[in-house]
LOBA-848840 format. One record per residue (C-alpha): residue in three letters; residue number from 1; z, x, y. Coordinates in steps of 0.02 Angstrom, whole numbers, plus 32768, in hexadecimal, padded with zeros to 4 digits. Example, Ala and Ser with C-alpha at 12.3 -4.5 7.8 and 13.67 -1.06 7.14 Angstrom:
{"ALA", 1, {8186, 8267, 7F1F}}
{"SER", 2, {8165, 82AC, 7FCB}}
//
This chain:
{"UNK", 1, {CC39, 135B, 0EB1}}
{"UNK", 2, {CBDC, 13BC, 0F35}}
{"UNK", 3, {CC3C, 1431, 0FA7}}
{"UNK", 4, {CC58, 13FD, 105B}}
{"UNK", 5, {CC9C, 14A4, 1095}}
{"UNK", 6, {CC45, 14E4, 1131}}
{"UNK", 7, {CC4B, 1597, 10F0}}
{"UNK", 8, {CBCF, 1568, 1068}}
{"UNK", 9, {CB4C, 1533, 10E6}}
{"UNK", 10, {CAC0, 1593, 1135}}
{"UNK", 11, {CAD4, 15AF, 11F2}}
{"UNK", 12, {CA71, 151A, 122C}}
{"UNK", 13, {CA0A, 14D6, 12BA}}
{"UNK", 14, {C9C7, 1436, 126F}}
{"UNK", 15, {C92E, 13DF, 12B6}}
{"UNK", 16, {C939, 132B, 127A}}
{"UNK", 17, {C8A0, 12BE, 128E}}
{"UNK", 18, {C8BB, 1202, 128E}}
{"UNK", 19, {C974, 121A, 12B2}}
{"UNK", 20, {C985, 1176, 1311}}
{"UNK", 21, {C95B, 1115, 1274}}
{"UNK", 22, {C9CE, 10D7, 11EC}}
{"UNK", 23, {C9DC, 116C, 1176}}
{"UNK", 24, {C9B6, 11EE, 11FA}}
{"UNK", 25, {CA3D, 11AB, 126D}}
{"UNK", 26, {CABF, 11AE, 11E3}}
{"UNK", 27, {CA88, 125F, 11B9}}
{"UNK", 28, {CAA4, 1298, 126C}}
{"UNK", 29, {CB52, 124B, 126D}}
{"UNK", 30, {CB75, 12A7, 11CB}}
{"UNK", 31, {CB3B, 134F, 120F}}
{"UNK", 32, {CB9E, 1341, 12AF}}
{"UNK", 33, {CC3C, 1306, 1257}}
{"UNK", 34, {CC39, 1372, 11BB}}
{"UNK", 35, {CBDB, 1413, 11E8}}
{"UNK", 36, {CBCA, 1491, 1274}}
{"UNK", 37, {CB0E, 1475, 1285}}
{"UNK", 38, {CAB5, 145F, 132A}}
{"UNK", 39, {CA44, 13C6, 1322}}
{"UNK", 40, {C9A4, 139A, 137E}}
{"UNK", 41, {C95D, 12EC, 1363}}
{"UNK", 42, {C8A5, 12C1, 137B}}
{"UNK", 43, {C884, 1207, 1372}}
{"UNK", 44, {C7FC, 1197, 13B9}}
{"UNK", 45, {C874, 1103, 13C7}}
{"UNK", 46, {C805, 1082, 1374}}
{"UNK", 47, {C84F, 0FDB, 133E}}
{"UNK", 48, {C8BE, 102E, 12BB}}
{"UNK", 49, {C8F4, 10C3, 1325}}
{"UNK", 50, {C97E, 1096, 139E}}
{"UNK", 51, {C9E2, 10FD, 141A}}
{"UNK", 52, {CA70, 1083, 13FD}}
{"UNK", 53, {CA84, 10C8, 134D}}
{"UNK", 54, {CAB4, 1173, 1394}}
{"UNK", 55, {CB1C, 1137, 1427}}
{"UNK", 56, {CBB4, 1189, 13D7}}
{"UNK", 57, {CB6A, 1238, 13E3}}
{"UNK", 58, {CAFE, 1230, 1481}}
{"UNK", 59, {CB73, 12A7, 14DC}}
{"UNK", 60, {CB9F, 1317, 1449}}
{"UNK", 61, {CB8D, 13CF, 1479}}
{"UNK", 62, {CB2E, 13F9, 13D9}}
{"UNK", 63, {CAB0, 136A, 13EA}}
{"UNK", 64, {CA10, 1353, 144D}}
{"UNK", 65, {C98C, 12CB, 144B}}
{"UNK", 66, {C8D2, 12CD, 1471}}
{"UNK", 67, {C864, 1233, 146B}}
{"UNK", 68, {C7BD, 1259, 141D}}
{"UNK", 69, {C740, 1240, 1390}}
{"UNK", 70, {C73E, 12B6, 12FB}}
{"UNK", 71, {C680, 12A5, 12FD}}
{"UNK", 72, {C67B, 12ED, 13AF}}
{"UNK", 73, {C657, 13A5, 1398}}
{"UNK", 74, {C68D, 13D9, 1447}}
{"UNK", 75, {C734, 137E, 143A}}
{"UNK", 76, {C75E, 13C6, 138F}}
{"UNK", 77, {C727, 1474, 13C3}}
{"UNK", 78, {C790, 1472, 1461}}
{"UNK", 79, {C829, 1433, 1407}}
{"UNK", 80, {C81F, 14B3, 137C}}
{"UNK", 81, {C805, 1542, 13F8}}
{"UNK", 82, {C897, 150A, 1464}}
{"UNK", 83, {C913, 14E4, 13D9}}
{"UNK", 84, {C8DD, 1565, 1358}}
{"UNK", 85, {C920, 1504, 12C3}}
{"UNK", 86, {C962, 1552, 1224}}
{"UNK", 87, {C92E, 14B4, 11C9}}
{"UNK", 88, {C8C9, 1417, 11E9}}
{"UNK", 89, {C8FB, 1373, 1195}}
{"UNK", 90, {C871, 12F2, 119E}}
{"UNK", 91, {C8AB, 123E, 119D}}
{"UNK", 92, {C825, 1202, 1216}}
{"UNK", 93, {C7C1, 117B, 11BD}}
{"UNK", 94, {C788, 10C9, 11C4}}
{"UNK", 95, {C7F0, 1088, 1135}}
{"UNK", 96, {C7E8, 0FCC, 111F}}
{"UNK", 97, {C777, 0F90, 1092}}
{"UNK", 98, {C757, 0EE6, 10DF}}
{"UNK", 99, {C722, 0F33, 1184}}
{"UNK", 100, {C6AB, 0FA7, 1127}}
{"UNK", 101, {C655, 0F0D, 10DE}}
{"UNK", 102, {C641, 0EC1, 118B}}
{"UNK", 103, {C60C, 0F62, 11E3}}
{"UNK", 104, {C5E9, 0FFC, 1179}}
{"UNK", 105, {C59C, 1066, 1204}}
{"UNK", 106, {C645, 1097, 124E}}
{"UNK", 107, {C67D, 10D2, 11A2}}
{"UNK", 108, {C5E5, 1142, 118F}}
{"UNK", 109, {C600, 1189, 123D}}
{"UNK", 110, {C6B9, 11B1, 122F}}
{"UNK", 111, {C6D3, 11D1, 1176}}
{"UNK", 112, {C636, 1235, 1153}}
{"UNK", 113, {C5F4, 127A, 11F8}}
{"UNK", 114, {C6A3, 1294, 123D}}
{"UNK", 115, {C6DF, 12EF, 11A2}}
{"UNK", 116, {C645, 135E, 11A6}}
{"UNK", 117, {C667, 1389, 125C}}
{"UNK", 118, {C71C, 13B5, 1238}}
{"UNK", 119, {C6E9, 1424, 11A7}}
{"UNK", 120, {C662, 1479, 120E}}
{"UNK", 121, {C6D7, 14A0, 129F}}
{"UNK", 122, {C766, 14D0, 122C}}
{"UNK", 123, {C6F7, 1549, 11CF}}
{"UNK", 124, {C6BB, 159A, 1270}}
{"UNK", 125, {C770, 15B0, 12A8}}
{"UNK", 126, {C7AA, 15EF, 11FE}}
{"UNK", 127, {C725, 1676, 11FE}}
{"UNK", 128, {C770, 16BF, 129E}}
{"UNK", 129, {C81E, 16D6, 1252}}
{"UNK", 130, {C864, 1778, 120E}}
{"UNK", 131, {C87C, 178A, 1153}}
{"UNK", 132, {C931, 174E, 114F}}
{"UNK", 133, {C90F, 16B4, 11BA}}
{"UNK", 134, {C875, 168B, 1153}}
{"UNK", 135, {C8DE, 168D, 10B6}}
{"UNK", 136, {C964, 161E, 1104}}
{"UNK", 137, {C8ED, 159E, 1150}}
{"UNK", 138, {C8DA, 14F3, 10FE}}
{"UNK", 139, {C868, 145C, 1118}}
{"UNK", 140, {C8B1, 13C4, 10C1}}
{"UNK", 141, {C845, 1329, 10B1}}
{"UNK", 142, {C8A0, 1285, 1091}}
{"UNK", 143, {C83C, 1211, 1021}}
{"UNK", 144, {C853, 117A, 0FB1}}
{"UNK", 145, {C854, 1145, 0EFB}}
{"UNK", 146, {C7CB, 10C8, 0F26}}
{"UNK", 147, {C748, 1152, 0F14}}
{"UNK", 148, {C762, 1144, 0E57}}
{"UNK", 149, {C72B, 108E, 0E4F}}
{"UNK", 150, {C780, 100D, 0DE1}}
{"UNK", 151, {C7E9, 101C, 0D42}}
{"UNK", 152, {C7F8, 0FA3, 0CB2}}
{"UNK", 153, {C89D, 0F69, 0C6A}}
{"UNK", 154, {C8D5, 1018, 0C38}}
{"UNK", 155, {C8C5, 10CD, 0C6C}}
{"UNK", 156, {C8DE, 1124, 0D13}}
{"UNK", 157, {C87A, 118D, 0D8C}}
{"UNK", 158, {C88C, 1249, 0D78}}
{"UNK", 159, {C840, 12D3, 0DE0}}
{"UNK", 160, {C7B5, 12DE, 0D5E}}
{"UNK", 161, {C784, 1226, 0D69}}
{"UNK", 162, {C6CD, 1216, 0DA0}}
{"UNK", 163, {C6B2, 11C8, 0E4A}}
{"UNK", 164, {C66F, 1116, 0E47}}
{"UNK", 165, {C68D, 10C7, 0EF3}}
{"UNK", 166, {C670, 100C, 0F05}}
{"UNK", 167, {C67C, 0FE6, 0FC0}}
{"UNK", 168, {C630, 1033, 105C}}
{"UNK", 169, {C6DF, 1075, 1084}}
{"UNK", 170, {C6FA, 10CA, 0FDC}}
{"UNK", 171, {C647, 110D, 0FDB}}
{"UNK", 172, {C662, 115E, 1085}}
{"UNK", 173, {C706, 11AB, 104C}}
{"UNK", 174, {C6B4, 11EA, 0FAD}}
{"UNK", 175, {C62F, 1240, 1015}}
{"UNK", 176, {C6B2, 1292, 1083}}
{"UNK", 177, {C711, 12D0, 0FEA}}
{"UNK", 178, {C674, 1322, 0FA8}}
{"UNK", 179, {C656, 1376, 1050}}
{"UNK", 180, {C706, 13BE, 104E}}
{"UNK", 181, {C6EE, 1402, 0F9F}}
{"UNK", 182, {C644, 144B, 0FCF}}
{"UNK", 183, {C68C, 14A6, 1066}}
{"UNK", 184, {C70A, 14F9, 0FF4}}
{"UNK", 185, {C692, 1529, 0F6A}}
{"UNK", 186, {C602, 155B, 0FDB}}
{"UNK", 187, {C65A, 15AA, 106F}}
{"UNK", 188, {C707, 15D3, 102E}}
{"UNK", 189, {C766, 1563, 10A9}}
{"UNK", 190, {C814, 1549, 105D}}
{"UNK", 191, {C80F, 148D, 104A}}
{"UNK", 192, {C880, 1412, 0FF0}}
{"UNK", 193, {C85F, 135B, 0FC8}}
{"UNK", 194, {C8DE, 12D4, 0FA2}}
{"UNK", 195, {C8AB, 122B, 0F59}}
{"UNK", 196, {C933, 11AA, 0F6F}}
{"UNK", 197, {C956, 10FB, 0F2F}}
{"UNK", 198, {C979, 1067, 0FA1}}
{"UNK", 199, {C9F5, 1095, 102B}}
{"UNK", 200, {CA73, 101F, 1079}}
{"UNK", 201, {CB02, 1032, 10F4}}
{"UNK", 202, {CB26, 103B, 11AF}}
{"UNK", 203, {CA9B, 1039, 1231}}
{"UNK", 204, {CA13, 0FF2, 11BF}}
{"UNK", 205, {C98D, 0F93, 121D}}
{"UNK", 206, {C9AB, 0ED7, 1208}}
{"UNK", 207, {C904, 0EAF, 11B6}}
{"UNK", 208, {C93B, 0F08, 1116}}
{"UNK", 209, {C986, 0EA1, 1089}}
{"UNK", 210, {CA40, 0EC2, 109A}}
{"UNK", 211, {CA58, 0EB7, 1157}}
{"UNK", 212, {C9E0, 0E23, 1160}}
{"UNK", 213, {CA45, 0DC4, 10DE}}
{"UNK", 214, {CAEA, 0DEC, 1136}}
{"UNK", 215, {CAAE, 0DB6, 11E1}}
{"UNK", 216, {CA54, 0D1B, 11A2}}
{"UNK", 217, {CAEE, 0CE5, 1141}}
{"UNK", 218, {CB5E, 0CFA, 11D8}}
{"UNK", 219, {CAE8, 0C8B, 123C}}
{"UNK", 220, {CAD4, 0C0A, 11B2}}
{"UNK", 221, {CA1B, 0C31, 119A}}
{"UNK", 222, {C9C1, 0C31, 10F2}}
{"UNK", 223, {C9CE, 0CCF, 1087}}
{"UNK", 224, {C919, 0CEB, 1051}}
{"UNK", 225, {C90B, 0D3A, 0FA4}}
{"UNK", 226, {C85F, 0D73, 0F69}}
{"UNK", 227, {C81D, 0D23, 0EC9}}
{"UNK", 228, {C8AA, 0CFF, 0E4E}}
{"UNK", 229, {C91A, 0D8A, 0E90}}
{"UNK", 230, {C907, 0DEF, 0DF0}}
{"UNK", 231, {C8BB, 0E8C, 0E3D}}
{"UNK", 232, {C92E, 0F20, 0E1C}}
{"UNK", 233, {C95C, 0FB0, 0E8F}}
{"UNK", 234, {C9D4, 1042, 0E82}}
{"UNK", 235, {CA45, 1039, 0F1C}}
{"UNK", 236, {CA82, 10D6, 0F76}}
{"UNK", 237, {CB05, 10D4, 0FFF}}
{"UNK", 238, {CAB9, 112C, 1095}}
{"UNK", 239, {CB49, 11A6, 10AF}}
{"UNK", 240, {CB37, 11E1, 0FFB}}
{"UNK", 241, {CA7E, 11FC, 101E}}
{"UNK", 242, {CAA5, 1262, 10BA}}
{"UNK", 243, {CB1D, 12D1, 105A}}
{"UNK", 244, {CA96, 12EA, 0FD5}}
{"UNK", 245, {CA13, 131D, 1055}}
{"UNK", 246, {CA83, 139E, 10A7}}
{"UNK", 247, {CAB6, 13DF, 0FFC}}
{"UNK", 248, {C9FF, 13F6, 0FCD}}
{"UNK", 249, {C9DB, 1450, 1072}}
{"UNK", 250, {CA64, 14CD, 104B}}
{"UNK", 251, {CA54, 14DE, 0F8F}}
{"UNK", 252, {C9A9, 149D, 0F59}}
{"UNK", 253, {C91F, 150D, 0F16}}
{"UNK", 254, {C888, 1516, 0F8B}}
{"UNK", 255, {C7F2, 14BB, 0F48}}
{"UNK", 256, {C85C, 1444, 0EE0}}
{"UNK", 257, {C86D, 1387, 0EE4}}
{"UNK", 258, {C915, 1330, 0ECB}}
{"UNK", 259, {C92F, 1278, 0EA4}}
{"UNK", 260, {C9C6, 1228, 0EF9}}
{"UNK", 261, {CA0E, 1188, 0EAF}}
{"UNK", 262, {CAAC, 1121, 0EB8}}
{"UNK", 263, {CAC0, 10F3, 0E00}}
{"UNK", 264, {CAC4, 103D, 0E38}}
{"UNK", 265, {CA37, 0FD5, 0DF0}}
{"UNK", 266, {CA3E, 0F21, 0E2C}}
{"UNK", 267, {C9C5, 0E91, 0E38}}
{"UNK", 268, {C9A3, 0E4E, 0EE6}}
{"UNK", 269, {C9FE, 0DAE, 0EB3}}
{"UNK", 270, {CA98, 0E12, 0E80}}
{"UNK", 271, {CA96, 0E6A, 0F29}}
{"UNK", 272, {CA90, 0DC5, 0F87}}
{"UNK", 273, {CB18, 0D79, 0F1B}}
{"UNK", 274, {CB87, 0E10, 0F3A}}
{"UNK", 275, {CB6D, 0E01, 0FF6}}
{"UNK", 276, {CB93, 0D47, 0FF3}}
{"UNK", 277, {CC35, 0D64, 0F94}}
{"UNK", 278, {CC6C, 0DED, 100C}}
{"UNK", 279, {CC46, 0D7F, 10A3}}
{"UNK", 280, {CCA6, 0CEF, 1055}}
{"UNK", 281, {CD3B, 0D64, 1046}}
{"UNK", 282, {CD2C, 0DC3, 10EA}}
{"UNK", 283, {CCFD, 0D2F, 1159}}
{"UNK", 284, {CD6C, 0CA5, 1112}}
{"UNK", 285, {CD56, 0C37, 11AD}}
{"UNK", 286, {CC98, 0C38, 11A4}}
{"UNK", 287, {CC50, 0B88, 11AF}}
{"UNK", 288, {CBC7, 0BBE, 1136}}
{"UNK", 289, {CC37, 0BE2, 10A0}}
{"UNK", 290, {CC0D, 0BEE, 1014}}
{"UNK", 291, {CB81, 0C5C, 1055}}
{"UNK", 292, {CB25, 0C55, 0FAF}}
{"UNK", 293, {CAED, 0BA4, 0FDC}}
{"UNK", 294, {CA77, 0BF6, 105B}}
{"UNK", 295, {CA0F, 0C4E, 0FD5}}
{"UNK", 296, {C956, 0C1E, 0FDD}}
{"UNK", 297, {C8CD, 0C5C, 0F68}}
{"UNK", 298, {C829, 0C83, 0FC1}}
{"UNK", 299, {C77B, 0CC1, 0F94}}
{"UNK", 300, {C77F, 0D70, 0F4C}}
{"UNK", 301, {C743, 0E09, 0FAA}}
{"UNK", 302, {C68D, 0E39, 0F80}}
{"UNK", 303, {C68E, 0EC8, 0F02}}
{"UNK", 304, {C74B, 0EC2, 0EF3}}
{"UNK", 305, {C785, 0F4D, 0E7D}}
{"UNK", 306, {C7F2, 0F06, 0DF3}}
{"UNK", 307, {C874, 0F8D, 0DDA}}
{"UNK", 308, {C8A7, 1037, 0E20}}
{"UNK", 309, {C92A, 10A6, 0DD0}}
{"UNK", 310, {C952, 115B, 0DF9}}
{"UNK", 311, {C984, 11E3, 0D80}}
{"UNK", 312, {C9E6, 1259, 0DF2}}
{"UNK", 313, {CA21, 12CC, 0D66}}
{"UNK", 314, {C9C2, 1362, 0DAB}}
{"UNK", 315, {CA21, 1357, 0E4F}}
{"UNK", 316, {CAC4, 133E, 0DF1}}
{"UNK", 317, {CAAC, 13C5, 0D6E}}
{"UNK", 318, {CA5A, 144C, 0DD7}}
{"UNK", 319, {CAAD, 1432, 0E80}}
{"UNK", 320, {CB4E, 13D4, 0E57}}
{"UNK", 321, {CB32, 1339, 0EC1}}
{"UNK", 322, {CB6C, 128A, 0E92}}
{"UNK", 323, {CB81, 11EB, 0EF9}}
{"UNK", 324, {CC31, 11C6, 0F33}}
{"UNK", 325, {CC1D, 110C, 0F51}}
{"UNK", 326, {CC09, 1087, 0ECB}}
{"UNK", 327, {CB9C, 0FF1, 0EF1}}
{"UNK", 328, {CC38, 0F88, 0F0A}}
{"UNK", 329, {CC8F, 1000, 0F81}}
{"UNK", 330, {CBF0, 1026, 0FE2}}
{"UNK", 331, {CBC4, 0F6F, 0FF6}}
{"UNK", 332, {CC72, 0F45, 1034}}
{"UNK", 333, {CC68, 0FD1, 10B5}}
{"UNK", 334, {CBBB, 0F95, 10E9}}
{"UNK", 335, {CBED, 0EDF, 1104}}
{"UNK", 336, {CC88, 0F15, 1164}}
{"UNK", 337, {CC1D, 0F84, 11D4}}
{"UNK", 338, {CBA3, 0EF9, 11FF}}
{"UNK", 339, {CC32, 0E80, 1221}}
{"UNK", 340, {CC77, 0EFE, 129D}}
{"UNK", 341, {CBD1, 0F2A, 12EF}}
{"UNK", 342, {CB7F, 0E86, 131D}}
{"UNK", 343, {CB55, 0ECA, 13CB}}
{"UNK", 344, {CAF1, 0F59, 137E}}
{"UNK", 345, {CA90, 0EDE, 1314}}
{"UNK", 346, {CA66, 0E73, 13AB}}
{"UNK", 347, {CA30, 0F0A, 1411}}
{"UNK", 348, {C9B8, 0F51, 1390}}
{"UNK", 349, {C96C, 0EA7, 1369}}
{"UNK", 350, {C94F, 0E79, 141F}}
{"UNK", 351, {C896, 0E5A, 1443}}
{"UNK", 352, {C865, 0EAD, 139F}}
{"UNK", 353, {C895, 0E49, 1306}}
{"UNK", 354, {C8D4, 0D97, 12F7}}
{"UNK", 355, {C8EC, 0D92, 123A}}
{"UNK", 356, {C83E, 0D4E, 1213}}
{"UNK", 357, {C7E8, 0D6C, 116C}}
{"UNK", 358, {C775, 0E05, 116B}}
{"UNK", 359, {C6F2, 0E43, 10F0}}
{"UNK", 360, {C6A3, 0DA3, 10B3}}
{"UNK", 361, {C5F8, 0DB4, 1064}}
{"UNK", 362, {C569, 0D52, 10B5}}
{"UNK", 363, {C571, 0C99, 108B}}
{"UNK", 364, {C61C, 0CAA, 1039}}
{"UNK", 365, {C696, 0C1F, 105E}}
{"UNK", 366, {C751, 0C0B, 104F}}
{"UNK", 367, {C7E6, 0BB0, 1093}}
{"UNK", 368, {C809, 0C13, 1130}}
{"UNK", 369, {C8B7, 0C54, 114E}}
//
């Protein structure tokens, strides 16, 4: 298991981009609770970035927030010059596959142009540092297993798996990964890349599978399952992912890529059945029990990858990281969190997302949820 001792960490001023989003917000909570790092958060506050997520740290003495676009050169330049980070962790991304089908332009802007701008400004700053600070500096880019495409019934993605993105989202993330690698190999910027499996846990935007199913079930709405529900994902509890990212920042080899997985392959149908069983147990007075009766099969997503699975043995064997949560323990914690944070869910959904289906191909039809 990875060390959590502060003495093993680099002295840190961490610039987090996209820190008001799901994974970025959890990462900031982790840094402020478990490390001595100073944290600056740059976030544009789009639909998936919410100040409410970080309400618990707004007044923390080691935290500051700036609203801005990672593709805005002046904003990024000013923030880097003022904060002088020892590392940059880039979460900022348009990240929902269905939204990328409906509107790919935003994904190109943020995921490709924005990442280029961060790399460009980070490199300019890094070149001004003395030798010791140059050696200590890190730029960690958070990416996804979706860049690898789709697997068959067996096998798992490794860091050597060729990229084969299927959606506008995964294509834009693949492009950003290549830019990060190029800035290391061409210019020497000490970069790191992590490619994670599907995250779940507190503060996830309600259009994603798990929070959408929880909230729909509590309201007695249909639980829309794409296709036959057989698509497989490896599920990673978000706090495990955050620990992995910080571990890679402190112990990873510059220029390397590290896959992060939860060792929890499940079909979408298994995920929904698990959620229904937990809600039956944890909300015994629900008028919608058994919640599994709400399951509804709908038209599949266009270009829906069949299976993702992560081989995280490099991260385990070389750096000593392993997930702490099982699928069962992580899912229980997740359902309990959403049951206790209905006000947060209402606040982030207000005027932005009403649970409607996204990402339908032209002329596709389905039973709407």
